[in-house]
C-alpha positions in Angstrom: 0.1 0.0 0.0 2.8 2.3 0.9 4.5 1.7 -2.5 1.4 2.5 -4.3 0.8 5.7 -2.4 4.3 6.8 -3.4 3.8 6.1 -6.9 0.8 8.0 -6.8 2.3 11.2 -5.3 5.2 10.9 -7.6 2.7 11.0 -10.6 0.8 13.8 -9.4 4.2 16.0 -8.8 4.4 15.6 -12.4 1.7 17.1 -13.3 1.0 21.1 -14.1 -0.5 23.4 -11.4 -4.0 24.1 -11.9 -4.4 27.9 -13.3 -6.1 30.1 -11.1 -9.9 30.1 -12.2 -11.1 32.3 -8.9 -9.6 35.4 -7.8 -7.4 35.9 -4.7 -9.4 36.5 -1.5 -12.8 35.7 -2.6 -12.4 32.2 -0.8 -11.1 31.2 2.4 -7.3 30.5 2.8 -7.7 26.6 2.7 -9.3 26.7 -0.5 -7.1 29.0 -2.2 -3.9 26.7 -0.7 -5.2 23.5 -2.2 -6.1 24.8 -5.9 -2.6 23.2 -6.6 -2.0 20.5 -4.1 -4.1 17.7 -2.5 -4.2 17.7 1.3 -4.6 14.3 3.3 -6.8 14.4 6.0 -5.9 12.1 8.7 -8.9 11.0 11.5 -8.0 8.7 14.3 -11.2 7.4 16.1 -11.7 4.6 18.6 -11.8 1.4 16.8 -15.0 0.6 18.3 -16.7 3.3 17.1 -15.3 3.2 13.7 -17.0 -0.4 13.9 -20.3 1.3 14.6 -19.7 4.1 12.0 -19.6 1.0 9.5 -22.1 -0.6 10.4 -24.3 2.9 10.1 -23.1 2.8 6.6 -24.7 -0.5 5.6 -27.9 1.1 4.1 -29.3 -1.0 1.0 -30.0 1.0 -2.6 -34.0 -0.1 -2.4 -34.0 1.3 1.0 -35.6 4.6 -0.3 -37.6 3.0 -3.1 -40.9 4.0 -1.4 -40.2 7.3 -0.6 -42.5 8.9 -3.3 -45.3 6.8 -2.6 -45.3 7.9 1.5 -45.2 11.3 0.3 -48.2 11.1 -2.0 -50.1 8.9 0.6 -49.1 12.0 3.1 -50.3 14.8 0.7 -53.7 12.9 0.0 -54.1 12.8 3.9 -53.5 8.7 4.3 -52.1 7.2 7.2 -48.4 6.3 6.7 -46.3 4.1 8.8 -43.5 6.2 10.4 -39.9 4.2 10.4 -38.0 4.1 13.3 -34.9 6.1 12.7 -31.6 5.5 14.7 -30.0 8.5 16.2 -26.7 9.6 13.8 -23.6 8.7 15.3 -21.3 11.3 16.0 -17.8 10.6 16.7 -16.7 13.6 19.4 -13.4 12.4 20.4 -12.0 12.1 17.1 -8.5 14.2 16.2 -7.7 15.0 12.7 -3.9 15.7 11.0 -3.8 17.7 8.2 -0.7 17.6 5.7 -0.9 20.7 3.5 1.8 22.0 1.6 4.7 20.2 3.9 3.0 21.1 7.0 0.9 19.3 9.4 -1.8 21.1 11.4 -2.9 18.7 14.4 -6.5 19.1 16.0 -7.6 17.2 19.0 -11.0 18.4 19.6 -12.9 17.1 16.3 -16.2 15.7 15.6 -16.5 12.6 13.0 -19.7 11.5 11.5 -21.2 10.3 8.1 -22.6 12.4 5.8 -25.1 13.0 3.1 -28.8 12.0 2.7 -29.3 9.9 -0.4 -25.4 9.2 -1.4 -25.7 7.2 1.7 -27.2 4.5 -0.4 -23.7 4.7 -2.2 -20.8 2.1 -1.9 -18.5 5.1 -0.6 -19.6 7.3 2.2 -19.6 11.1 2.5 -18.2 12.5 6.1 -18.3 15.4 8.3 -15.2 16.7 9.9 -16.1 19.7 12.9 -13.4 21.0 14.7 -14.3 22.0 17.7 -13.2 25.4 20.3 -11.6 28.2 18.8 -9.3 26.5 16.2 -9.6 26.5 12.6 -7.6 24.9 9.5 -6.8 28.3 7.4 -10.3 30.2 7.7 -12.7 27.4 8.0 -13.5 24.5 10.9 -16.8 22.7 9.4 -15.6 20.4 6.4 -17.8 17.7 4.3 -15.9 15.2 2.6 -18.0 13.7 -0.3 -17.2 10.7 -2.7 -19.8 12.6 -4.9 -20.6 8.7 -5.7 -24.0 9.9 -7.5 -22.1 11.0 -10.5 -19.0 10.0 -12.5 -16.8 12.8 -12.9 -15.9 14.4 -9.5 -16.1 17.6 -10.9 -19.6 18.5 -11.0 -19.9 19.8 -7.1 -16.1 21.5 -7.9 -17.7 23.5 -11.1 -20.6 24.8 -9.4 -18.6 26.0 -6.4 -15.9 27.4 -8.8 -18.5 29.4 -10.8 -20.1 31.0 -8.0 -16.9 31.7 -6.5 -15.8 33.3 -9.5 -18.8 35.5 -10.2 -18.0 36.4 -6.3 -21.2 34.9 -5.0 -21.5 34.0 -1.3 -21.0 30.8 -1.5 -19.4 27.4 -0.4 -16.4 26.6 -1.6 -15.1 23.4 -3.2 -11.4 21.3 -3.8 -10.2 17.9 -3.1 -8.4 15.8 -0.4 -7.6 12.5 0.3 -9.0 10.9 3.4 -7.2 8.3 6.1 -8.8 6.7 9.1 -7.1 5.1 11.3 -3.8 5.1 8.9 -5.8 3.5 6.5 -6.4 5.1 2.9 -10.1 5.9 2.4 -10.1 7.6 -0.9 -10.2 10.7 -2.5 -12.7 13.0 -1.9 -14.5 16.4 -2.7 -13.6 18.6 -0.1 -16.0 21.7 0.7 -17.1 23.9 3.5 -20.4 24.1 5.0 -23.1 26.9 5.4 -22.7 26.2 9.2 -22.5 28.7 12.4 -19.1 28.8 12.4 -18.9 29.4 8.4 -21.0 32.3 8.9 -18.8 33.9 11.7 -15.5 33.4 9.5 -17.6 34.6 6.3 -19.7 37.4 7.9 -18.0 38.0 11.1 -21.2 36.9 13.2 -20.3 35.0 16.0 -23.3 32.5 17.1 -26.1 34.0 14.9 -29.8 33.1 15.6 -30.6 33.9 11.8 -29.4 30.6 10.0 -31.7 27.8 9.0 -30.8 25.1 7.4 -33.8 24.5 4.6 -32.8 20.4 4.0 -36.4 18.9 3.5 -38.5 19.7 0.4 -41.4 21.9 -0.5 -39.6 25.2 0.9 -40.2 28.2 -2.2 -39.8 30.9 0.3 -43.1 31.1 1.3 -44.7 31.2 4.9 -44.9 27.0 5.3 -40.7 27.4 5.0 -41.0 28.4 9.1 -41.8 24.6 9.7 -39.5 23.1 7.2 -36.4 24.8 7.4 -34.3 24.5 11.0 -32.2 26.7 12.8 -28.5 26.0 12.7 -28.4 27.1 16.6 -29.8 24.9 18.8 -30.1 27.0 21.3 -32.9 29.3 19.4 -36.8 28.2 19.3 -38.1 31.4 18.5 -38.6 31.7 15.2 -41.0 34.5 14.7 -38.8 37.2 12.8 -38.3 34.3 9.8 -42.3 33.7 9.9 -42.4 37.6 9.7 -39.6 37.7 6.6 -41.6 35.0 5.0 -45.3 36.4 5.2 -44.0 39.6 3.7 -42.3 37.7 0.8 -45.9 36.3 0.2 -47.5 39.6 0.5 -45.4 41.5 -2.0 -46.3 42.7 -5.4 -43.0 43.8 -6.3 -39.1 44.0 -6.0 -39.4 47.4 -4.4 -41.6 46.0 -1.3 -39.1 43.5 -0.1 -35.8 44.8 -1.1 -34.8 46.3 2.2 -35.1 42.7 3.7 -34.3 40.5 1.0 -31.1 40.0 -0.7 -32.8 40.2 -4.3 -29.5 39.9 -6.6 -28.6 36.5 -4.9 -31.8 35.1 -5.7 -31.4 36.4 -9.3 -28.2 34.9 -9.4 -29.0 31.9 -8.0 -32.2 31.4 -10.5 -29.8 32.3 -13.6 -27.4 29.2 -11.9 -30.4 26.9 -11.5 -31.2 27.3 -15.1 -27.6 27.2 -16.5 -26.7 24.5 -14.8 -30.0 22.3 -15.0 -30.3 22.5 -11.7 -33.5 20.6 -9.9 -32.1 19.7 -6.5 -32.3 23.4 -4.9 -34.7 25.8 -4.3 -37.0 26.4 -7.6 -37.9 22.8 -7.9 -36.8 20.6 -5.0 -37.5 23.7 -2.4 -34.6 22.4 -0.7 -30.6 22.1 -0.5 -30.2 25.5 0.8 -29.8 28.0 4.3 -31.8 31.0 4.7 -29.3 33.7 6.5 -30.3 37.0 7.8 -27.2 39.4 7.5 -26.3 42.6 9.9 -27.5 44.7 7.4 -31.2 43.4 7.8 -31.1 41.4 4.6 -31.8 37.7 4.6 -30.1 35.8 1.7 -30.1 32.5 0.6 -26.9 30.2 0.2 -26.8 26.6 -1.7 -25.2 23.6 -1.1 -25.3 20.2 -2.8 -24.1 20.5 -5.9 -23.2 16.7 -7.5 -27.1 16.3 -9.1 -26.1 19.5 -11.4 -24.9 20.4 -14.7 -26.6 17.3 -16.5 -27.1 14.7 -13.7 -30.1 12.7 -13.9 -32.1 16.1 -15.7 -35.5 13.9 -15.3 -35.4 15.3 -11.9 -37.1 18.2 -13.3 -40.2 16.1 -13.4 -40.7 15.4 -10.1 -43.9 16.3 -8.9 -45.6 17.4 -12.1 -48.5 15.9 -13.7 -48.2 17.2 -17.3 -44.6 17.0 -18.2 -43.2 18.3 -21.1 -43.6 15.9 -24.2 -40.2 17.0 -25.3 -37.0 15.6 -23.2 -34.3 17.3 -24.7 -34.0 18.7 -21.5 -30.7 20.7 -22.6 -32.2 23.0 -24.5 -35.3 23.6 -22.7 -35.8 27.4 -22.1 -36.0 29.1 -19.2 -39.9 28.7 -19.2 -39.5 25.1 -19.7 -37.4 24.5 -17.3 -38.8 26.6 -14.8 -42.1 24.7 -14.6 -43.0 25.4 -10.6 -45.0 28.4 -10.2 -43.4 30.3 -7.6 -44.3 33.9 -6.2 -40.8 35.2 -6.0 -40.0 34.4 -9.5 -43.4 36.0 -10.8 -42.3 39.2 -9.1 -38.6 39.3 -9.1 -38.2 37.7 -12.7 -41.1 38.0 -14.8 -42.1 41.1 -14.0 -38.6 42.8 -13.9 -37.2 40.9 -17.0 -34.8 43.5 -17.8 -32.9 43.3 -14.7 -32.9 39.3 -14.9 -31.6 39.7 -18.5 -28.7 41.6 -17.4 -27.7 38.9 -14.7 -27.8 36.3 -17.3 -26.0 38.0 -19.5 -23.1 38.6 -17.0 -23.6 35.3 -15.9 -22.8 33.7 -19.5 -20.2 36.2 -20.3 -17.8 35.8 -17.4 -19.0 32.1 -16.0 -21.1 29.8 -17.8 -19.6 29.5 -21.5 -17.0 26.9 -23.0 -14.5 29.6 -23.6 -13.9 29.5 -19.7 -15.0 26.3 -18.3 -13.8 24.4 -21.3 -10.2 24.8 -19.8 -11.1 24.4 -16.5 -12.3 21.4 -16.9 -9.3 20.1 -18.9 -7.2 21.7 -16.2 -9.2 19.9 -13.5 -9.2 16.3 -15.0 -5.5 16.5 -15.6 -4.9 17.8 -11.8 -7.0 14.5 -10.5 -6.3 12.2 -12.8 -4.0 10.2 -11.0 -6.4 10.3 -7.6 -8.6 8.9 -9.9 -6.9 5.9 -11.3 -5.9 5.0 -8.1 -9.4 5.1 -6.8 -10.7 2.8 -9.3 -7.8 0.5 -8.9 -9.8 -2.5 -6.3 -7.4 -3.5 -3.4 -7.1 -7.3 -2.5 -10.5 -7.6 -1.3 -11.6 -7.0 -5.2 -13.4 -3.3 -4.0 -12.1 0.5 -4.6 -10.5 1.9 -1.7 -12.8 3.7 0.6 -15.9 1.3 -0.3 -17.1 0.3 3.3 -21.1 -0.1 2.0 -21.2 -3.7 1.5 -24.9 -3.7 0.5 -23.8 -1.7 -2.7 -20.6 -2.0 -4.0 -20.9 -0.6 -7.6 -18.9 2.1 -8.7 -18.3 4.4 -11.6 -15.5 3.1 -13.9 -12.3 5.2 -14.7 -13.4 5.3 -18.5 -16.7 6.5 -17.3 -15.4 9.3 -15.2 -13.4 10.3 -18.5 -15.7 10.8 -21.2 -18.5 11.8 -18.7 -16.4 14.8 -18.1 -16.4 15.1 -21.8 -19.2 15.0 -24.8 -20.7 11.3 -24.0 -24.1 10.6 -22.3 -23.8 7.3 -19.6 -26.2 5.3 -17.9 -26.0 3.1 -15.1 -28.6 1.0 -14.4 -27.7 -0.1 -11.3 -27.0 3.3 -9.5 -30.5 4.2 -10.9 -28.1 6.9 -12.6 -27.9 8.5 -16.0 -26.1 12.0 -17.2 -25.2 13.9 -20.4 -21.5 14.7 -20.7 -20.6 17.7 -18.8 -19.2 19.6 -21.7 -22.0 18.6 -23.9 -24.3 20.3 -21.3 -22.5 23.4 -21.3 -22.5 23.6 -25.0 -26.2 22.8 -25.4 -27.4 25.1 -22.6 -25.4 27.9 -24.1 -26.8 27.5 -27.4 -30.0 28.0 -25.9 -29.6 30.7 -23.5 -27.6 33.0 -26.1 -30.9 32.7 -28.4 -33.4 33.0 -26.0 -31.9 35.7 -23.9 -30.5 37.1 -27.1 -26.9 37.4 -25.7 -23.7 38.0 -27.9 -22.0 34.5 -27.8 -19.2 33.1 -29.5 -19.8 32.1 -33.2 -17.5 29.3 -32.7 -19.5 27.1 -30.4 -23.2 28.6 -32.0 -22.1 26.8 -35.1 -24.4 23.6 -35.3 -21.0 22.2 -37.4 -19.0 22.6 -34.6 -17.4 18.8 -34.0 -16.8 17.6 -30.4 -15.9 13.7 -29.7 -18.7 11.0 -28.5 -17.7 7.5 -27.2 -20.1 5.3 -29.0 -18.9 2.3 -27.0 -19.4 3.9 -24.0 -22.3 6.1 -24.5 -25.5 5.7 -23.0 -29.4 7.2 -22.9 -30.9 9.6 -20.4 -33.1 7.9 -18.1 -36.4 9.1 -18.9 -38.9 6.8 -16.9 -37.7 7.2 -13.3 -41.0 8.5 -11.9 -43.0 6.6 -14.3 -45.9 4.3 -11.9 -46.2 7.6 -9.7 -49.0 9.6 -9.7 -48.3 13.1 -8.9 -51.8 14.5 -8.4 -51.4 14.8 -4.9 -48.7 17.3 -5.5 -50.8 19.8 -7.5 -48.4 21.2 -9.7 -45.7 21.2 -7.5 -46.1 24.0 -5.2 -49.5 24.2 -3.4 -48.8 27.5 -1.6 -48.7 29.6 -5.0 -50.9 30.0 -7.5 -51.1 32.8 -10.3 -54.3 34.7 -10.2 -56.8 33.4 -13.0 -57.5 37.2 -13.6 -53.8 38.0 -14.2 -53.5 38.6 -17.9 -49.5 38.9 -17.7 -47.8 36.1 -19.4 -44.7 34.6 -17.2 -42.9 34.0 -19.8 -39.2 35.4 -20.7 -39.8 37.4 -23.6 -37.0 39.2 -26.0 -39.5 42.1 -26.2 -42.1 43.6 -24.2 -44.4 40.6 -22.9 -47.4 40.0 -24.3 -50.8 39.5 -22.5 -52.9 36.3 -22.2 -54.8 34.0 -19.8 -52.6 31.9 -17.2 -54.0 28.3 -15.9 -54.4 27.7 -12.5 -53.1 24.6 -10.4 -55.0 23.3 -7.5 -53.7 23.5 -4.4 -52.3 20.7 -2.1 -54.9 19.5 0.4 -53.9 18.9 3.9 -57.0 19.4 6.2 -60.2 20.5 5.3 -62.1 22.5 8.6 -65.7 21.8 8.7 -66.6 25.0 10.0 -64.3 27.6 8.3 -66.4 30.5 8.9 -65.2 32.4 11.7 -67.3 33.4 14.9 -67.0 36.1 17.3 -69.0 37.9 19.7 -71.6 41.0 18.6 -69.1 43.4 20.2 -65.5 42.1 18.9 -63.8 44.0 16.1 -62.3 41.0 15.2 -63.4 38.0 13.7 -60.2 35.6 13.4 -57.0 35.7 14.8 -55.3 36.7 11.7 -56.7 40.0 12.0 -54.3 40.5 14.7 -51.3 40.4 12.5 -53.1 42.3 9.2 -54.2 39.4 7.6 -57.7 39.1 6.4 -60.1 35.9 7.4 -60.8 33.4 4.9 -64.1 33.8 2.7 -66.5 31.5 3.0 -65.4 27.9 1.0 -62.0 28.2 1.5 -61.7 25.5 4.4 -58.2 23.9 3.3 -54.9 24.4 5.9 -51.9 25.3 4.8 -50.3 26.2 7.8 -50.6 26.6 11.6 -48.9 28.7 14.4 -50.0 31.1 17.4 -52.3 32.7 15.5 -54.3 29.6 14.3 -54.9 27.8 11.0 -53.9 29.3 7.9 -55.6 29.3 4.0 -54.8 30.6 1.2 -56.8 32.8 -1.1 -55.9 32.2 -4.7 -58.2 35.1 -6.2 -56.6 37.7 -4.0 -53.1 36.1 -3.9 -52.6 36.2 -0.3 -53.0 34.4 3.3 -56.0 34.1 5.1 -56.9 33.2 8.7 -59.3 30.3 9.6 -59.3 30.2 13.2 -62.1 32.1 14.9 -61.2 34.8 17.5 -62.7 34.4 20.7 -62.9 36.9 23.3 -60.7 36.3 26.3 -60.7 37.5 29.4 -57.9 40.0 29.9 -55.9 40.5 32.6 -57.4 43.8 35.2 -54.6 45.1 34.8 -52.3 45.5 31.7 -48.8 44.8 32.7 -47.5 46.5 29.6 -49.4 49.4 29.6 -46.8 51.1 32.1 -44.2 51.1 29.6 -46.6 52.8 26.9 -47.8 49.7 25.3 -51.6 47.6 25.4 -51.6 44.1 26.0 -51.9 41.6 23.3 -55.1 40.1 21.9 -53.0 37.0 20.7 -50.2 34.9 21.8 -47.8 34.7 19.5 -44.0 36.1 20.7 -41.8 38.1 18.7 -39.4 39.1 21.7 -38.8 38.5 25.5 -36.6 40.7 27.6 -36.4 41.3 31.2 -39.8 42.7 31.5 -41.7 40.2 29.7 -42.9 38.7 26.5 -43.6 40.9 23.8 -45.9 40.5 20.6 -46.5 42.7 17.5 -50.6 43.5 16.7 -52.1 46.1 15.0 -48.6 47.7 13.8 -47.3 48.3 17.6 -45.6 46.3 20.3 -48.1 44.5 22.9 -47.7 42.9 25.7 -48.1 38.6 26.0 -51.0 38.2 28.8 -50.9 35.7 31.0 -53.8 33.5 29.3 -51.5 32.7 26.9 -49.5 30.3 29.1 -52.7 28.3 30.0 
């Protein structure tokens, strides 16, 4: 083994250094240091805990097979048997030595665990490494080591991060590392940082922020329901009222001007451009997940993407998840922006479709400065040359017949070296055993580049626009894109993919990107997902009450007669959605409560609240916000 590793290192030293793709100072120092060198991460853990970790990694490739049907049952209100989940093992007495540039960095307080979600089905596992205390490794203390085993190239995550970094967008970064556990070589990994509390502190100088939320579960399209989906990264924070207030303002907004002071609109628009160009279907605008929300010190909330291994032509049929009437044209790389953005989302409508000129400027810059063959092809070539020795070594079985780092013995299938090589170029590959298919990365870039140049009227390189441009395809390795992943699934319960937003049937605006002034036509309506029906949705109240329902306390109307479907619940009761008016409404009747004889907050100049939603707690007590003013929470709220 030692001789093999020495030969590997000698081979790597002969490779030319990768040309800088990202301007200096954009990323943490650890990523600048590793542009031209692959560091070694050497983890030491107790042997009994390593055995327990490997046991946890034994996951059948069929274990998620029925997940879609379970989701459909839940959306239809049918009972679903909950599977018992064991707590995730976190080894907190691990240590770490990192060898980089001839130096060794040692950390004795380290947490080590398995990482990833669907990737847990694969042969090689991802790992999370957290350096605790005040230590960090050249500017970062939380790392993700990912084999990206779903895709063949080791390039998709790296390219996605580099594109973000090149444009100066706040983002995670990526390079590569080798991993050793208890002196055993575990393979070659993509090295990423993670949008955790330490990341925010290191990047924004904001220690222990209470405003960082991870939106890992699906169905969050930056609407009010996200408050029940996204989890605060700070375990000490249980009050998400500011997040709820922010999301409600997004839901009510009719224009960009109404939310520009509270939302990083530019970042949203750049990520929208990224999703289209990269063919992403596993982030905000399709899956409604794999992003974080963070409130910056300037008061603006921003989004931060992660998990990019499904982008750039990987499993593109994922764009059809949750859709009933799918596009009959399956030439995914040639989809227009409108064809790719098939799920109606409120923010897309007001920030992109109704503000097209600005979005086109952003798309133009994105294509010109980052997403085009002239820039990306040489970068891919350099990266392939740089990592080839490591990939070759990882694809060489050991004495046990397995490649390095394969620990999930329930699924030992991996991509081959040949698949790595051709899928990095122009050749489509497919692997039934891995439930996977992917366009060649360079082909995806070329095809999407041609489409965006035409549909967004961008001045592009005629060499790549020429239909006679020649590129190699390995016919012996060529596969076909899987178009049948969702066969047999009835997605009617998904109601168009986003049950929390529908376009107004009276709105004559065309939600289409146009090279000229948008034309006028009717739009269609998709029925919302029904989560619960209230038998008596008409609000009741005492004759003297000025309120009919609890939502009026926070500025939202009562639902009209006939609106009975519950989409969310909080301290102000149950919430419906009026699709004709495109706004949230309250379903829970207001009932007069016995007020305290003496309102404790009046001595501070504020009335007592009628509701129980706590926005803030201080030494004086708990505070709510109703009728555009602060108010004191009354004692009946604790009953």
